[in-house]
C-alpha positions as CSV (number, residue, x, y, z in Angstrom):
1,M,12.5,1.8,-48.7
2,T,11.7,-1.9,-47.9
3,Q,12.0,-2.8,-44.3
4,L,11.7,-6.1,-42.5
5,Q,11.4,-6.7,-38.8
6,I,12.6,-10.0,-37.2
7,E,12.2,-11.1,-33.6
8,H,15.0,-13.3,-32.5
9,Q,15.7,-14.5,-28.9
10,G,13.5,-11.8,-27.4
11,R,15.0,-9.0,-29.4
12,R,13.5,-7.2,-32.4
13,W,15.8,-6.4,-35.3
14,R,15.2,-4.1,-38.3
15,V,16.5,-5.3,-41.6
16,V,17.0,-2.8,-44.5
17,A,16.8,-4.8,-47.7
18,E,18.6,-2.1,-49.7
19,R,21.8,-2.8,-47.7
20,A,21.8,-6.6,-48.5
21,I,25.2,-8.0,-49.4
22,D,25.5,-10.8,-52.0
23,L,28.3,-13.2,-51.0
24,S,28.0,-15.4,-54.1
25,I,30.4,-15.5,-57.0
26,P,28.3,-15.4,-60.2
27,I,29.1,-18.0,-62.8
28,D,30.3,-16.0,-65.9
29,F,30.0,-18.5,-68.7
30,E,31.9,-16.2,-71.1
31,G,34.4,-14.6,-68.7
32,A,36.8,-15.4,-65.8
33,Q,35.7,-18.0,-63.3
34,P,37.1,-19.6,-60.2
35,S,38.1,-23.2,-60.7
36,C,39.3,-26.1,-58.5
37,F,40.2,-29.8,-58.5
38,G,41.2,-29.6,-62.2
39,A,37.6,-29.5,-63.3
40,P,36.6,-27.9,-66.6
41,R,35.1,-24.4,-66.6
42,A,31.4,-23.9,-66.8
43,S,30.3,-23.3,-70.4
44,A,27.4,-22.3,-72.6
45,E,26.4,-23.0,-76.2
46,P,23.3,-22.5,-78.2
47,L,20.6,-25.1,-78.2
48,R,20.4,-26.7,-81.7
49,V,17.3,-28.7,-82.6
50,E,16.7,-29.4,-86.3
51,Q,16.5,-26.0,-87.9
52,F,16.3,-24.1,-84.6
53,V,19.4,-22.4,-83.2
54,G,19.1,-20.7,-79.8
55,D,21.3,-17.7,-80.7
56,V,20.0,-14.4,-81.9
57,I,23.3,-13.4,-83.3
58,A,23.4,-16.6,-85.3
59,G,20.0,-15.9,-86.7
60,G,17.8,-17.6,-84.1
61,S,14.6,-16.1,-82.9
62,C,15.7,-16.1,-79.3
63,N,18.6,-17.0,-77.1
64,C,18.4,-20.4,-75.6
65,P,21.7,-21.6,-74.2
66,V,22.7,-25.1,-73.0
67,L,24.6,-24.5,-69.8
68,T,27.2,-27.0,-68.6
69,L,28.5,-26.6,-65.0
70,I,29.8,-28.6,-62.1
71,P,28.2,-27.1,-58.9
72,H,31.0,-28.3,-56.7
73,C,33.7,-26.6,-58.8
74,N,32.4,-23.7,-60.8
75,G,31.2,-21.1,-58.3
76,T,29.4,-20.5,-55.1
77,H,27.5,-23.6,-54.2
78,T,25.7,-25.2,-51.2
79,E,26.0,-28.9,-50.5
80,C,24.5,-31.5,-48.1
81,V,25.5,-34.8,-46.6
82,G,24.5,-36.4,-49.9
83,H,27.9,-35.4,-51.0
84,I,29.5,-38.2,-49.1
85,V,26.9,-40.9,-48.6
86,E,25.5,-43.6,-50.9
87,E,21.9,-42.6,-50.5
88,A,20.4,-39.9,-52.7
89,F,19.9,-36.7,-50.6
90,Q,18.9,-33.4,-52.0
91,V,20.3,-30.1,-50.8
92,T,17.2,-28.1,-51.8
93,N,15.2,-29.8,-49.1
94,L,17.4,-28.0,-46.6
95,A,17.1,-24.5,-47.9
96,P,15.8,-22.2,-45.1
97,V,12.6,-20.5,-46.2
98,M,13.0,-17.4,-43.9
99,P,16.2,-15.4,-43.1
100,I,18.3,-17.0,-40.4
101,S,20.5,-15.6,-37.6
102,C,24.1,-15.4,-38.7
103,R,27.6,-14.4,-37.5
104,V,30.3,-13.1,-39.8
105,A,33.8,-13.8,-38.5
106,T,37.3,-13.4,-39.9
107,V,40.1,-16.0,-39.4
108,T,43.7,-16.3,-40.4
109,P,44.8,-19.8,-41.3
110,K,48.2,-20.8,-40.0
111,R,51.1,-22.8,-41.3
112,L,50.8,-26.6,-40.9
113,A,54.0,-26.7,-38.8
114,S,52.4,-24.6,-36.0
115,V,49.1,-26.6,-35.9
116,R,48.4,-28.4,-32.7
117,D,45.5,-30.6,-34.1
118,F,46.3,-33.9,-35.6
119,V,46.4,-33.7,-39.4
120,P,47.0,-37.0,-41.2
121,D,49.0,-37.4,-44.4
122,P,49.0,-36.5,-47.2
123,T,50.1,-32.9,-46.3
124,D,52.7,-30.4,-47.5
125,A,54.9,-28.0,-45.5
126,T,53.3,-25.1,-47.4
127,D,49.8,-26.0,-46.3
128,F,47.7,-23.4,-44.4
129,V,45.2,-24.8,-41.9
130,I,42.3,-23.6,-39.8
131,D,42.6,-25.5,-36.5
132,T,40.9,-25.3,-33.1
133,Q,43.4,-22.6,-32.0
134,V,42.5,-20.4,-34.9
135,L,38.8,-20.7,-34.0
136,E,39.4,-20.4,-30.3
137,P,38.6,-16.6,-30.0
138,L,35.3,-17.2,-31.8
139,L,34.3,-20.3,-30.0
140,D,35.1,-19.0,-26.5
141,S,33.4,-15.6,-27.0
142,G,29.9,-16.9,-26.9
143,K,29.2,-14.9,-30.1
144,L,27.9,-18.1,-31.8
145,D,25.2,-18.6,-29.2
146,G,21.8,-18.6,-30.9
147,C,23.2,-18.3,-34.4
148,E,22.0,-20.7,-37.0
149,A,24.6,-19.8,-39.6
150,L,28.3,-18.8,-39.6
151,V,30.1,-17.0,-42.4
152,L,33.9,-17.4,-42.2
153,R,36.2,-15.0,-44.2
154,T,39.8,-16.1,-44.4
155,L,42.8,-13.8,-44.7
156,P,44.4,-12.7,-46.9
157,N,41.2,-11.7,-48.7
158,A,42.4,-10.8,-52.1
159,P,39.6,-10.0,-54.7
160,D,41.1,-12.6,-57.0
161,K,39.4,-15.2,-54.9
162,R,36.4,-14.6,-57.2
163,V,38.3,-16.0,-60.2
164,R,41.2,-17.9,-58.7
165,D,42.4,-21.2,-60.1
166,W,42.6,-23.1,-56.8
167,S,44.0,-26.1,-58.7
168,A,47.3,-24.3,-59.0
169,T,47.6,-23.6,-55.3
170,S,47.1,-25.3,-52.0
171,A,43.9,-23.8,-50.5
172,P,43.6,-23.5,-46.7
173,Y,41.5,-26.3,-45.1
174,F,40.0,-27.2,-41.7
175,T,41.2,-29.9,-39.3
176,S,38.6,-32.4,-38.3
177,A,38.9,-31.3,-34.7
178,A,38.2,-27.7,-35.6
179,M,35.1,-28.7,-37.6
180,A,33.9,-30.9,-34.8
181,E,34.1,-27.8,-32.5
182,L,32.0,-25.8,-34.9
183,A,29.5,-28.5,-35.1
184,A,29.2,-28.6,-31.3
185,C,28.1,-25.0,-31.4
186,H,24.9,-26.1,-33.1
187,I,25.5,-24.1,-36.2
188,D,23.4,-25.6,-39.0
189,H,24.7,-23.6,-42.0
190,L,28.4,-22.9,-42.7
191,I,29.5,-20.5,-45.4
192,V,33.2,-20.4,-46.3
193,D,35.3,-18.6,-49.0
194,L,37.3,-21.8,-49.8
195,P,36.8,-24.5,-52.4
196,S,36.5,-27.2,-49.8
197,L,36.5,-27.8,-46.0
198,D,39.1,-30.4,-46.6
199,R,42.5,-30.5,-48.4
200,A,42.1,-31.1,-52.1
201,D,43.9,-34.4,-51.8
202,D,43.4,-35.8,-48.3
203,G,43.6,-39.4,-49.2
204,G,39.8,-39.6,-49.6
205,R,39.1,-39.1,-45.9
206,L,37.0,-35.9,-46.2
207,A,37.5,-35.8,-42.5
208,A,36.3,-32.2,-42.0
209,H,33.1,-32.8,-44.0
210,R,32.4,-35.9,-41.9
211,A,33.0,-34.0,-38.7
212,W,30.5,-31.3,-39.9
213,W,27.8,-33.8,-40.7
214,G,28.5,-36.1,-37.8
215,L,29.4,-39.0,-40.0
216,P,31.9,-41.6,-38.6
217,A,35.1,-42.3,-40.5
218,N,34.6,-44.7,-43.4
219,S,30.8,-44.6,-43.1
220,R,28.8,-43.9,-46.3
221,C,25.4,-44.5,-44.7
222,L,23.0,-41.6,-44.4
223,A,21.5,-43.1,-41.2
224,D,24.9,-42.7,-39.5
225,A,25.0,-38.9,-40.0
226,S,23.9,-37.1,-36.8
227,R,23.8,-33.7,-38.5
228,A,22.2,-34.6,-41.9
229,H,20.1,-31.4,-41.6
230,C,23.1,-29.1,-42.0
231,T,24.6,-27.5,-45.1
232,V,28.0,-26.2,-46.2
233,T,28.4,-23.4,-48.7
234,E,31.8,-23.1,-50.4
235,L,33.5,-20.7,-52.8
236,A,31.6,-17.7,-51.4
237,Y,33.3,-14.3,-51.2
238,V,33.1,-11.9,-48.3
239,P,34.1,-8.3,-49.3
240,D,36.5,-6.4,-47.0
241,Q,33.8,-3.8,-46.3
242,V,31.6,-6.4,-44.6
243,A,32.3,-6.0,-40.9
244,D,32.4,-9.0,-38.5
245,G,29.3,-9.2,-36.5
246,F,25.7,-10.3,-36.3
247,Y,23.4,-10.4,-39.4
248,F,20.6,-12.3,-40.8
249,L,21.2,-14.5,-43.8
250,S,19.0,-15.4,-46.8
251,L,20.4,-18.7,-48.1
252,Q,19.0,-19.1,-51.6
253,I,19.7,-22.4,-53.3
254,A,18.9,-23.3,-56.9
255,P,16.1,-25.9,-57.0
256,M,18.2,-28.8,-58.3
257,A,17.6,-32.4,-57.1
258,A,21.2,-33.0,-56.3
259,D,23.7,-33.2,-53.4
260,A,24.9,-29.7,-54.3
261,A,23.5,-26.7,-56.3
262,P,24.6,-23.2,-57.2
263,S,23.6,-20.8,-54.4
264,R,23.3,-17.2,-53.4
265,P,24.0,-16.4,-49.7
266,V,22.8,-12.9,-49.0
267,L,23.7,-11.1,-45.8
268,L,21.1,-8.8,-44.3
269,P,22.5,-6.1,-42.0
270,V,20.4,-5.3,-39.0
271,E,19.7,-2.6,-36.5
272,S,18.4,-3.3,-33.0
């Protein structure tokens, strides 16, 4: 049995690697996939170069597929402020090398009609929103103190989130005020089970993304972002058997020189 000991804020924690929980949704190039924003599905086809075919079934000497995917749309991915600024900024530069302290929390989005925070148009009466009131029990409890990452599971938590077509439904989203509150807690890495922090069509504001990265409205300049060191992981899935509480997190990001890349957030349960 592999064991790891981590000292954090004066306490020593024991991590049992065999109990690790993978929160990523694998990209199944042949099977069901989640989708969002009307983007095409991830696909794979054999490499063909002159007489070579990268498909053993088709007579090739080996399998060598050409993979086509959109990190922001085809599965679990981690993104950085490069998503909304003009300058090139790579998410892999922000990948934590060691496990980081993490809190798992469950929230229930509420109907737009009962939201206190300001939510600009466009909206729809059927929207579900995560506002400051939804986050209040978490923010006021002190449970985020000293945590570098936060994993948010939204209810209901149906297993079909792994393969859901989010383009056909209105996914819950965050108000900019709620995201600003989370940013003020000094969380650097946020993991959510939603396709986006913002409404799929929010008029191009991306207000929650901007609040997270500390980027003023309408700015596209990297220098204006006060939290350019932070990441957001979207389209994760937190199984029901994962209890809310304190963990360590291994945030594994594919080494792609881009604003977003497929990722694998792995929860590491701990014992004091």
